[in-house]
Structures are given as structure tokens and as C-alpha cells.
mmCIF entry with sequence, helices, sheets and N, C-alpha, C, O atoms, coordinates in Angstrom:
data_MODEL
# 
_entry.id   MODEL 
# 
_entity.id                         1 
_entity.type                       polymer 
_entity.pdbx_number_of_molecules   1 
# 
_entity_poly.entity_id                      1 
_entity_poly.type                           'polypeptide(L)' 
_entity_poly.nstd_linkage                   no 
_entity_poly.nstd_monomer                   no 
_entity_poly.pdbx_seq_one_letter_code       
;(UNK)(UNK)(UNK)(UNK)(UNK)(UNK)(UNK)(UNK)(UNK)(UNK)(UNK)(UNK)(UNK)(UNK)(UNK)(UNK)
(UNK)(UNK)(UNK)(UNK)(UNK)(UNK)(UNK)(UNK)(UNK)(UNK)(UNK)(UNK)(UNK)(UNK)(UNK)(UNK)
(UNK)(UNK)(UNK)(UNK)(UNK)(UNK)(UNK)(UNK)
;
_entity_poly.pdbx_seq_one_letter_code_can   XXXXXXXXXXXXXXXXXXXXXXXXXXXXXXXXXXXXXXXX 
_entity_poly.pdbx_strand_id                 A 
# 
loop_
_entity_poly_seq.entity_id 
_entity_poly_seq.num 
_entity_poly_seq.mon_id 
_entity_poly_seq.hetero 
1 1  UNK n 
1 2  UNK n 
1 3  UNK n 
1 4  UNK n 
1 5  UNK n 
1 6  UNK n 
1 7  UNK n 
1 8  UNK n 
1 9  UNK n 
1 10 UNK n 
1 11 UNK n 
1 12 UNK n 
1 13 UNK n 
1 14 UNK n 
1 15 UNK n 
1 16 UNK n 
1 17 UNK n 
1 18 UNK n 
1 19 UNK n 
1 20 UNK n 
1 21 UNK n 
1 22 UNK n 
1 23 UNK n 
1 24 UNK n 
1 25 UNK n 
1 26 UNK n 
1 27 UNK n 
1 28 UNK n 
1 29 UNK n 
1 30 UNK n 
1 31 UNK n 
1 32 UNK n 
1 33 UNK n 
1 34 UNK n 
1 35 UNK n 
1 36 UNK n 
1 37 UNK n 
1 38 UNK n 
1 39 UNK n 
1 40 UNK n 
# 
_struct_asym.id          A 
_struct_asym.entity_id   1 
# 
loop_
_struct_conf.conf_type_id 
_struct_conf.id 
_struct_conf.pdbx_PDB_helix_id 
_struct_conf.beg_label_comp_id 
_struct_conf.beg_label_asym_id 
_struct_conf.beg_label_seq_id 
_struct_conf.pdbx_beg_PDB_ins_code 
_struct_conf.end_label_comp_id 
_struct_conf.end_label_asym_id 
_struct_conf.end_label_seq_id 
_struct_conf.pdbx_end_PDB_ins_code 
_struct_conf.beg_auth_comp_id 
_struct_conf.beg_auth_asym_id 
_struct_conf.beg_auth_seq_id 
_struct_conf.end_auth_comp_id 
_struct_conf.end_auth_asym_id 
_struct_conf.end_auth_seq_id 
_struct_conf.pdbx_PDB_helix_class 
_struct_conf.details 
_struct_conf.pdbx_PDB_helix_length 
HELX_P HELX_P1 AA1 UNK A 2  ? UNK A 16 ? UNK A 2  UNK A 16 1 ? 15 
HELX_P HELX_P2 AA2 UNK A 21 ? UNK A 39 ? UNK A 21 UNK A 39 1 ? 19 
# 
_struct_conf_type.id          HELX_P 
_struct_conf_type.criteria    ? 
_struct_conf_type.reference   ? 
# 
loop_
_atom_site.group_PDB 
_atom_site.id 
_atom_site.type_symbol 
_atom_site.label_atom_id 
_atom_site.label_alt_id 
_atom_site.label_comp_id 
_atom_site.label_asym_id 
_atom_site.label_entity_id 
_atom_site.label_seq_id 
_atom_site.pdbx_PDB_ins_code 
_atom_site.Cartn_x 
_atom_site.Cartn_y 
_atom_site.Cartn_z 
_atom_site.occupancy 
_atom_site.B_iso_or_equiv 
_atom_site.pdbx_formal_charge 
_atom_site.auth_seq_id 
_atom_site.auth_comp_id 
_atom_site.auth_asym_id 
_atom_site.auth_atom_id 
_atom_site.pdbx_PDB_model_num 
ATOM 1   N N  . UNK A 1 1  ? -3.922  11.596  -12.224 1.00 0.00 ? 1  UNK A N  1 
ATOM 2   C CA . UNK A 1 1  ? -4.403  11.979  -10.887 1.00 0.00 ? 1  UNK A CA 1 
ATOM 3   C C  . UNK A 1 1  ? -4.652  10.773  -10.005 1.00 0.00 ? 1  UNK A C  1 
ATOM 4   O O  . UNK A 1 1  ? -4.220  10.736  -8.853  1.00 0.00 ? 1  UNK A O  1 
ATOM 5   N N  . UNK A 1 2  ? -5.356  9.777   -10.553 1.00 0.00 ? 2  UNK A N  1 
ATOM 6   C CA . UNK A 1 2  ? -5.630  8.586   -9.764  1.00 0.00 ? 2  UNK A CA 1 
ATOM 7   C C  . UNK A 1 2  ? -4.368  7.822   -9.450  1.00 0.00 ? 2  UNK A C  1 
ATOM 8   O O  . UNK A 1 2  ? -4.184  7.323   -8.340  1.00 0.00 ? 2  UNK A O  1 
ATOM 9   N N  . UNK A 1 3  ? -3.466  7.733   -10.479 1.00 0.00 ? 3  UNK A N  1 
ATOM 10  C CA . UNK A 1 3  ? -2.243  7.016   -10.277 1.00 0.00 ? 3  UNK A CA 1 
ATOM 11  C C  . UNK A 1 3  ? -1.406  7.639   -9.148  1.00 0.00 ? 3  UNK A C  1 
ATOM 12  O O  . UNK A 1 3  ? -0.783  6.930   -8.358  1.00 0.00 ? 3  UNK A O  1 
ATOM 13  N N  . UNK A 1 4  ? -1.405  9.006   -9.090  1.00 0.00 ? 4  UNK A N  1 
ATOM 14  C CA . UNK A 1 4  ? -0.682  9.722   -8.085  1.00 0.00 ? 4  UNK A CA 1 
ATOM 15  C C  . UNK A 1 4  ? -1.297  9.426   -6.688  1.00 0.00 ? 4  UNK A C  1 
ATOM 16  O O  . UNK A 1 4  ? -0.561  9.276   -5.712  1.00 0.00 ? 4  UNK A O  1 
ATOM 17  N N  . UNK A 1 5  ? -2.585  9.347   -6.602  1.00 0.00 ? 5  UNK A N  1 
ATOM 18  C CA . UNK A 1 5  ? -3.251  9.049   -5.295  1.00 0.00 ? 5  UNK A CA 1 
ATOM 19  C C  . UNK A 1 5  ? -2.898  7.619   -4.851  1.00 0.00 ? 5  UNK A C  1 
ATOM 20  O O  . UNK A 1 5  ? -2.592  7.368   -3.685  1.00 0.00 ? 5  UNK A O  1 
ATOM 21  N N  . UNK A 1 6  ? -2.951  6.691   -5.821  1.00 0.00 ? 6  UNK A N  1 
ATOM 22  C CA . UNK A 1 6  ? -2.659  5.278   -5.516  1.00 0.00 ? 6  UNK A CA 1 
ATOM 23  C C  . UNK A 1 6  ? -1.209  5.138   -5.035  1.00 0.00 ? 6  UNK A C  1 
ATOM 24  O O  . UNK A 1 6  ? -0.932  4.377   -4.108  1.00 0.00 ? 6  UNK A O  1 
ATOM 25  N N  . UNK A 1 7  ? -0.306  5.857   -5.654  1.00 0.00 ? 7  UNK A N  1 
ATOM 26  C CA . UNK A 1 7  ? 1.119   5.816   -5.190  1.00 0.00 ? 7  UNK A CA 1 
ATOM 27  C C  . UNK A 1 7  ? 1.315   6.378   -3.810  1.00 0.00 ? 7  UNK A C  1 
ATOM 28  O O  . UNK A 1 7  ? 2.115   5.867   -3.027  1.00 0.00 ? 7  UNK A O  1 
ATOM 29  N N  . UNK A 1 8  ? 0.577   7.442   -3.507  1.00 0.00 ? 8  UNK A N  1 
ATOM 30  C CA . UNK A 1 8  ? 0.699   8.016   -2.191  1.00 0.00 ? 8  UNK A CA 1 
ATOM 31  C C  . UNK A 1 8  ? 0.081   7.031   -1.100  1.00 0.00 ? 8  UNK A C  1 
ATOM 32  O O  . UNK A 1 8  ? 0.620   6.893   -0.002  1.00 0.00 ? 8  UNK A O  1 
ATOM 33  N N  . UNK A 1 9  ? -1.001  6.402   -1.440  1.00 0.00 ? 9  UNK A N  1 
ATOM 34  C CA . UNK A 1 9  ? -1.595  5.424   -0.531  1.00 0.00 ? 9  UNK A CA 1 
ATOM 35  C C  . UNK A 1 9  ? -0.639  4.256   -0.291  1.00 0.00 ? 9  UNK A C  1 
ATOM 36  O O  . UNK A 1 9  ? -0.449  3.812   0.841   1.00 0.00 ? 9  UNK A O  1 
ATOM 37  N N  . UNK A 1 10 ? -0.046  3.772   -1.377  1.00 0.00 ? 10 UNK A N  1 
ATOM 38  C CA . UNK A 1 10 ? 0.877   2.634   -1.266  1.00 0.00 ? 10 UNK A CA 1 
ATOM 39  C C  . UNK A 1 10 ? 2.097   3.041   -0.439  1.00 0.00 ? 10 UNK A C  1 
ATOM 40  O O  . UNK A 1 10 ? 2.541   2.282   0.422   1.00 0.00 ? 10 UNK A O  1 
ATOM 41  N N  . UNK A 1 11 ? 2.635   4.219   -0.693  1.00 0.00 ? 11 UNK A N  1 
ATOM 42  C CA . UNK A 1 11 ? 3.786   4.669   0.125   1.00 0.00 ? 11 UNK A CA 1 
ATOM 43  C C  . UNK A 1 11 ? 3.453   4.802   1.594   1.00 0.00 ? 11 UNK A C  1 
ATOM 44  O O  . UNK A 1 11 ? 4.253   4.421   2.448   1.00 0.00 ? 11 UNK A O  1 
ATOM 45  N N  . UNK A 1 12 ? 2.263   5.346   1.903   1.00 0.00 ? 12 UNK A N  1 
ATOM 46  C CA . UNK A 1 12 ? 1.852   5.559   3.260   1.00 0.00 ? 12 UNK A CA 1 
ATOM 47  C C  . UNK A 1 12 ? 1.705   4.188   3.987   1.00 0.00 ? 12 UNK A C  1 
ATOM 48  O O  . UNK A 1 12 ? 2.101   4.033   5.143   1.00 0.00 ? 12 UNK A O  1 
ATOM 49  N N  . UNK A 1 13 ? 1.127   3.217   3.268   1.00 0.00 ? 13 UNK A N  1 
ATOM 50  C CA . UNK A 1 13 ? 0.927   1.908   3.855   1.00 0.00 ? 13 UNK A CA 1 
ATOM 51  C C  . UNK A 1 13 ? 2.315   1.257   4.101   1.00 0.00 ? 13 UNK A C  1 
ATOM 52  O O  . UNK A 1 13 ? 2.547   0.642   5.141   1.00 0.00 ? 13 UNK A O  1 
ATOM 53  N N  . UNK A 1 14 ? 3.191   1.404   3.152   1.00 0.00 ? 14 UNK A N  1 
ATOM 54  C CA . UNK A 1 14 ? 4.511   0.789   3.235   1.00 0.00 ? 14 UNK A CA 1 
ATOM 55  C C  . UNK A 1 14 ? 5.312   1.391   4.377   1.00 0.00 ? 14 UNK A C  1 
ATOM 56  O O  . UNK A 1 14 ? 6.014   0.671   5.086   1.00 0.00 ? 14 UNK A O  1 
ATOM 57  N N  . UNK A 1 15 ? 5.216   2.711   4.567   1.00 0.00 ? 15 UNK A N  1 
ATOM 58  C CA . UNK A 1 15 ? 6.002   3.378   5.554   1.00 0.00 ? 15 UNK A CA 1 
ATOM 59  C C  . UNK A 1 15 ? 5.413   3.307   6.936   1.00 0.00 ? 15 UNK A C  1 
ATOM 60  O O  . UNK A 1 15 ? 6.088   3.597   7.924   1.00 0.00 ? 15 UNK A O  1 
ATOM 61  N N  . UNK A 1 16 ? 4.133   2.916   7.014   1.00 0.00 ? 16 UNK A N  1 
ATOM 62  C CA . UNK A 1 16 ? 3.364   2.952   8.285   1.00 0.00 ? 16 UNK A CA 1 
ATOM 63  C C  . UNK A 1 16 ? 3.946   1.952   9.319   1.00 0.00 ? 16 UNK A C  1 
ATOM 64  O O  . UNK A 1 16 ? 3.892   2.240   10.515  1.00 0.00 ? 16 UNK A O  1 
ATOM 65  N N  . UNK A 1 17 ? 4.478   0.836   8.918   1.00 0.00 ? 17 UNK A N  1 
ATOM 66  C CA . UNK A 1 17 ? 4.990   -0.074  9.956   1.00 0.00 ? 17 UNK A CA 1 
ATOM 67  C C  . UNK A 1 17 ? 5.557   -1.372  9.391   1.00 0.00 ? 17 UNK A C  1 
ATOM 68  O O  . UNK A 1 17 ? 5.035   -2.458  9.644   1.00 0.00 ? 17 UNK A O  1 
ATOM 69  N N  . UNK A 1 18 ? 6.610   -1.241  8.637   1.00 0.00 ? 18 UNK A N  1 
ATOM 70  C CA . UNK A 1 18 ? 7.212   -2.440  8.079   1.00 0.00 ? 18 UNK A CA 1 
ATOM 71  C C  . UNK A 1 18 ? 8.594   -2.645  8.836   1.00 0.00 ? 18 UNK A C  1 
ATOM 72  O O  . UNK A 1 18 ? 9.671   -2.318  8.337   1.00 0.00 ? 18 UNK A O  1 
ATOM 73  N N  . UNK A 1 19 ? 8.456   -3.199  10.049  1.00 0.00 ? 19 UNK A N  1 
ATOM 74  C CA . UNK A 1 19 ? 9.651   -3.440  10.853  1.00 0.00 ? 19 UNK A CA 1 
ATOM 75  C C  . UNK A 1 19 ? 10.321  -4.740  10.561  1.00 0.00 ? 19 UNK A C  1 
ATOM 76  O O  . UNK A 1 19 ? 11.514  -4.903  10.816  1.00 0.00 ? 19 UNK A O  1 
ATOM 77  N N  . UNK A 1 20 ? 9.567   -5.679  10.024  1.00 0.00 ? 20 UNK A N  1 
ATOM 78  C CA . UNK A 1 20 ? 10.154  -7.036  9.739   1.00 0.00 ? 20 UNK A CA 1 
ATOM 79  C C  . UNK A 1 20 ? 9.858   -7.409  8.302   1.00 0.00 ? 20 UNK A C  1 
ATOM 80  O O  . UNK A 1 20 ? 9.073   -6.732  7.638   1.00 0.00 ? 20 UNK A O  1 
ATOM 81  N N  . UNK A 1 21 ? 10.452  -8.440  7.825   1.00 0.00 ? 21 UNK A N  1 
ATOM 82  C CA . UNK A 1 21 ? 10.181  -8.951  6.444   1.00 0.00 ? 21 UNK A CA 1 
ATOM 83  C C  . UNK A 1 21 ? 8.679   -9.348  6.343   1.00 0.00 ? 21 UNK A C  1 
ATOM 84  O O  . UNK A 1 21 ? 8.005   -9.077  5.350   1.00 0.00 ? 21 UNK A O  1 
ATOM 85  N N  . UNK A 1 22 ? 8.200   -10.001 7.420   1.00 0.00 ? 22 UNK A N  1 
ATOM 86  C CA . UNK A 1 22 ? 6.810   -10.409 7.403   1.00 0.00 ? 22 UNK A CA 1 
ATOM 87  C C  . UNK A 1 22 ? 5.909   -9.163  7.401   1.00 0.00 ? 22 UNK A C  1 
ATOM 88  O O  . UNK A 1 22 ? 4.869   -9.157  6.741   1.00 0.00 ? 22 UNK A O  1 
ATOM 89  N N  . UNK A 1 23 ? 6.300   -8.109  8.133   1.00 0.00 ? 23 UNK A N  1 
ATOM 90  C CA . UNK A 1 23 ? 5.521   -6.879  8.151   1.00 0.00 ? 23 UNK A CA 1 
ATOM 91  C C  . UNK A 1 23 ? 5.519   -6.250  6.772   1.00 0.00 ? 23 UNK A C  1 
ATOM 92  O O  . UNK A 1 23 ? 4.507   -5.702  6.333   1.00 0.00 ? 23 UNK A O  1 
ATOM 93  N N  . UNK A 1 24 ? 6.635   -6.328  6.099   1.00 0.00 ? 24 UNK A N  1 
ATOM 94  C CA . UNK A 1 24 ? 6.698   -5.723  4.711   1.00 0.00 ? 24 UNK A CA 1 
ATOM 95  C C  . UNK A 1 24 ? 5.711   -6.459  3.797   1.00 0.00 ? 24 UNK A C  1 
ATOM 96  O O  . UNK A 1 24 ? 5.002   -5.846  2.999   1.00 0.00 ? 24 UNK A O  1 
ATOM 97  N N  . UNK A 1 25 ? 5.687   -7.761  3.935   1.00 0.00 ? 25 UNK A N  1 
ATOM 98  C CA . UNK A 1 25 ? 4.753   -8.535  3.066   1.00 0.00 ? 25 UNK A CA 1 
ATOM 99  C C  . UNK A 1 25 ? 3.337   -8.180  3.369   1.00 0.00 ? 25 UNK A C  1 
ATOM 100 O O  . UNK A 1 25 ? 2.534   -8.042  2.446   1.00 0.00 ? 25 UNK A O  1 
ATOM 101 N N  . UNK A 1 26 ? 2.993   -8.026  4.609   1.00 0.00 ? 26 UNK A N  1 
ATOM 102 C CA . UNK A 1 26 ? 1.614   -7.646  4.961   1.00 0.00 ? 26 UNK A CA 1 
ATOM 103 C C  . UNK A 1 26 ? 1.308   -6.246  4.433   1.00 0.00 ? 26 UNK A C  1 
ATOM 104 O O  . UNK A 1 26 ? 0.222   -6.008  3.906   1.00 0.00 ? 26 UNK A O  1 
ATOM 105 N N  . UNK A 1 27 ? 2.255   -5.321  4.571   1.00 0.00 ? 27 UNK A N  1 
ATOM 106 C CA . UNK A 1 27 ? 2.020   -3.966  4.121   1.00 0.00 ? 27 UNK A CA 1 
ATOM 107 C C  . UNK A 1 27 ? 1.830   -3.934  2.600   1.00 0.00 ? 27 UNK A C  1 
ATOM 108 O O  . UNK A 1 27 ? 0.974   -3.207  2.098   1.00 0.00 ? 27 UNK A O  1 
ATOM 109 N N  . UNK A 1 28 ? 2.625   -4.718  1.872   1.00 0.00 ? 28 UNK A N  1 
ATOM 110 C CA . UNK A 1 28 ? 2.506   -4.752  0.408   1.00 0.00 ? 28 UNK A CA 1 
ATOM 111 C C  . UNK A 1 28 ? 1.117   -5.355  0.051   1.00 0.00 ? 28 UNK A C  1 
ATOM 112 O O  . UNK A 1 28 ? 0.443   -4.868  -0.857  1.00 0.00 ? 28 UNK A O  1 
ATOM 113 N N  . UNK A 1 29 ? 0.725   -6.361  0.739   1.00 0.00 ? 29 UNK A N  1 
ATOM 114 C CA . UNK A 1 29 ? -0.565  -6.948  0.483   1.00 0.00 ? 29 UNK A CA 1 
ATOM 115 C C  . UNK A 1 29 ? -1.716  -5.944  0.688   1.00 0.00 ? 29 UNK A C  1 
ATOM 116 O O  . UNK A 1 29 ? -2.622  -5.826  -0.137  1.00 0.00 ? 29 UNK A O  1 
ATOM 117 N N  . UNK A 1 30 ? -1.640  -5.205  1.857   1.00 0.00 ? 30 UNK A N  1 
ATOM 118 C CA . UNK A 1 30 ? -2.677  -4.246  2.097   1.00 0.00 ? 30 UNK A CA 1 
ATOM 119 C C  . UNK A 1 30 ? -2.657  -3.081  1.070   1.00 0.00 ? 30 UNK A C  1 
ATOM 120 O O  . UNK A 1 30 ? -3.693  -2.526  0.705   1.00 0.00 ? 30 UNK A O  1 
ATOM 121 N N  . UNK A 1 31 ? -1.478  -2.755  0.645   1.00 0.00 ? 31 UNK A N  1 
ATOM 122 C CA . UNK A 1 31 ? -1.354  -1.719  -0.422  1.00 0.00 ? 31 UNK A CA 1 
ATOM 123 C C  . UNK A 1 31 ? -2.044  -2.165  -1.702  1.00 0.00 ? 31 UNK A C  1 
ATOM 124 O O  . UNK A 1 31 ? -2.799  -1.423  -2.330  1.00 0.00 ? 31 UNK A O  1 
ATOM 125 N N  . UNK A 1 32 ? -1.751  -3.412  -2.059  1.00 0.00 ? 32 UNK A N  1 
ATOM 126 C CA . UNK A 1 32 ? -2.399  -4.013  -3.263  1.00 0.00 ? 32 UNK A CA 1 
ATOM 127 C C  . UNK A 1 32 ? -3.894  -4.023  -3.136  1.00 0.00 ? 32 UNK A C  1 
ATOM 128 O O  . UNK A 1 32 ? -4.604  -3.734  -4.098  1.00 0.00 ? 32 UNK A O  1 
ATOM 129 N N  . UNK A 1 33 ? -4.392  -4.356  -1.942  1.00 0.00 ? 33 UNK A N  1 
ATOM 130 C CA . UNK A 1 33 ? -5.876  -4.358  -1.746  1.00 0.00 ? 33 UNK A CA 1 
ATOM 131 C C  . UNK A 1 33 ? -6.442  -2.944  -1.884  1.00 0.00 ? 33 UNK A C  1 
ATOM 132 O O  . UNK A 1 33 ? -7.494  -2.747  -2.493  1.00 0.00 ? 33 UNK A O  1 
ATOM 133 N N  . UNK A 1 34 ? -5.739  -1.968  -1.317  1.00 0.00 ? 34 UNK A N  1 
ATOM 134 C CA . UNK A 1 34 ? -6.171  -0.561  -1.412  1.00 0.00 ? 34 UNK A CA 1 
ATOM 135 C C  . UNK A 1 34 ? -6.226  -0.115  -2.854  1.00 0.00 ? 34 UNK A C  1 
ATOM 136 O O  . UNK A 1 34 ? -7.159  0.571   -3.272  1.00 0.00 ? 34 UNK A O  1 
ATOM 137 N N  . UNK A 1 35 ? -5.215  -0.512  -3.614  1.00 0.00 ? 35 UNK A N  1 
ATOM 138 C CA . UNK A 1 35 ? -5.222  -0.117  -5.019  1.00 0.00 ? 35 UNK A CA 1 
ATOM 139 C C  . UNK A 1 35 ? -6.331  -0.799  -5.774  1.00 0.00 ? 35 UNK A C  1 
ATOM 140 O O  . UNK A 1 35 ? -6.953  -0.174  -6.633  1.00 0.00 ? 35 UNK A O  1 
ATOM 141 N N  . UNK A 1 36 ? -6.602  -2.031  -5.498  1.00 0.00 ? 36 UNK A N  1 
ATOM 142 C CA . UNK A 1 36 ? -7.729  -2.723  -6.189  1.00 0.00 ? 36 UNK A CA 1 
ATOM 143 C C  . UNK A 1 36 ? -9.019  -2.091  -5.826  1.00 0.00 ? 36 UNK A C  1 
ATOM 144 O O  . UNK A 1 36 ? -9.858  -1.946  -6.715  1.00 0.00 ? 36 UNK A O  1 
ATOM 145 N N  . UNK A 1 37 ? -9.274  -1.691  -4.598  1.00 0.00 ? 37 UNK A N  1 
ATOM 146 C CA . UNK A 1 37 ? -10.531 -1.071  -4.213  1.00 0.00 ? 37 UNK A CA 1 
ATOM 147 C C  . UNK A 1 37 ? -10.678 0.273   -4.904  1.00 0.00 ? 37 UNK A C  1 
ATOM 148 O O  . UNK A 1 37 ? -11.765 0.624   -5.364  1.00 0.00 ? 37 UNK A O  1 
ATOM 149 N N  . UNK A 1 38 ? -9.531  1.063   -4.982  1.00 0.00 ? 38 UNK A N  1 
ATOM 150 C CA . UNK A 1 38 ? -9.582  2.326   -5.639  1.00 0.00 ? 38 UNK A CA 1 
ATOM 151 C C  . UNK A 1 38 ? -9.862  2.229   -7.110  1.00 0.00 ? 38 UNK A C  1 
ATOM 152 O O  . UNK A 1 38 ? -10.538 3.089   -7.673  1.00 0.00 ? 38 UNK A O  1 
ATOM 153 N N  . UNK A 1 39 ? -9.356  1.198   -7.744  1.00 0.00 ? 39 UNK A N  1 
ATOM 154 C CA . UNK A 1 39 ? -9.621  1.013   -9.178  1.00 0.00 ? 39 UNK A CA 1 
ATOM 155 C C  . UNK A 1 39 ? -11.068 0.643   -9.428  1.00 0.00 ? 39 UNK A C  1 
ATOM 156 O O  . UNK A 1 39 ? -11.657 1.072   -10.421 1.00 0.00 ? 39 UNK A O  1 
ATOM 157 N N  . UNK A 1 40 ? -11.637 -0.134  -8.555  1.00 0.00 ? 40 UNK A N  1 
ATOM 158 C CA . UNK A 1 40 ? -13.056 -0.508  -8.702  1.00 0.00 ? 40 UNK A CA 1 
ATOM 159 C C  . UNK A 1 40 ? -13.928 0.689   -8.432  1.00 0.00 ? 40 UNK A C  1 
ATOM 160 O O  . UNK A 1 40 ? -15.153 0.589   -8.502  1.00 0.00 ? 40 UNK A O  1 
# 
């Protein structure tokens, strides 16, 4: 259940606004931070 939620969060962050390579990097970083917060 938790893994499914984390995947949905990561997908939402990734799809929210990755127009450039730099944007993709920022989105991945934010997704990682969200996953870390959810795990804690």
C-alpha cells in the first residue's frame, strides 16, 4: 500500500512539469525527497 502511494506521488511530481532536462532533475530530486519523508 505504501509503495503504491509513493509511486503515485513520484509519478505526479515527474509529470507535473518536466519541460527541460534541468526540470527533470529537479522533479526527480523532489520525488526522492517526498519518498524519504513518507518513509520516515
